[in-house]
C-alpha positions, 0 to 999 in steps of 0.5 A: 499500499502507498502512504505519505512517505511513498507517494503515488507516482502519476499514471503515464498516459501517452496519446497519439492524436492529430490537430485536425481530429474532431474526436481528439479534442472530444477525447481530451475533454473526456479524459480531463473530466475523468482525471478530475473526477477520479482525483488520479494524478497523471503524466500526459505526453502527446504524440504525432499522428497525421491523419492525412499527410498527403493534404496540401497546406492550401487545400481549396475546398471545405472539410466536408468536401475533403472528407467526401473526397477522401472517404468516397461518401456522399456530401449529405452523409458527410454533413450528417457526420459533422453535425453529430460530432459538432453536437457532441463537442458542443455538449462538452463546451467546444464550439466547432465551426465547420463552416469556416475551418481551414482544412490543411496539412498538419505536419508543421503543427506537429513540429510545433508541439514537439518544440513546445514539449521541449519547453515543457509546455506541450499540453498548453500548446496542444489545447491552443492548436485544437482551439485554433483549428476547431473553434477560432478557425485559424490556419494551422498549416502555415509557418507564419500562422502557427508562429502567431498562434504560438506568440499568442501564448507567450512563445517567441515568434521569431524562434518559432519561425526559425524552428519550423522553417529549419525542420528541427523537430521533423524527425521527432514527428516521424519517430512518433508515427513510426511508434504508432505503426509498431503499436498498430495504431490506424486511427486517433485518438489512441491512448496508451496507459502505463505502456501496456493498456491501449484505449482506442477513441474518444471513450466516455469519461467513465471509461477512462476513470475505470481504466485509471483506477484499474491501473492504480489497483494493479500497481498497488497489488 
């Protein structure tokens, strides 16, 4: 058993995610609710996963058109899917604005997340980028726009431009993708808890809380 002289170590949660994944933002909120309700300390680290690495930075169409083209689905069906996910997001206090979202390539956003991690501020940057894409409909594919987003939460704009233009963190993004392949991850969000429990998708908060509790129970035993 743990006591005050032997504090409980945080539960490590590695999350593969993409900035333009609507379920990733929903999953983030549900996990946060689970952590708050359970009172279990966690150590969260985000990892890069590109849902559509072949997307041009300046994609001309709408997210609806993109998904219709990519999945081979009729536009009305895609609109219905987006309405459903938007309604779920709204129930969690997230106001998705799919009418104005800029579909784009997210490789530079992933590089920015690795840069932020090196500064000890990855979680803050992840929240800001998700908000930028889904709520504020800012462009998260271009270096200059990402530098503005980073500067809005106190990062040095010029340094961000330098880092992104130099591709300094591109190897780290690729390494994350390689690990995702080794794990067999084909969609996100994907949560790996304590390196041994895999949770796929934006599960309900109760599911996350149950897994966290189970991890601590097994660790205690």
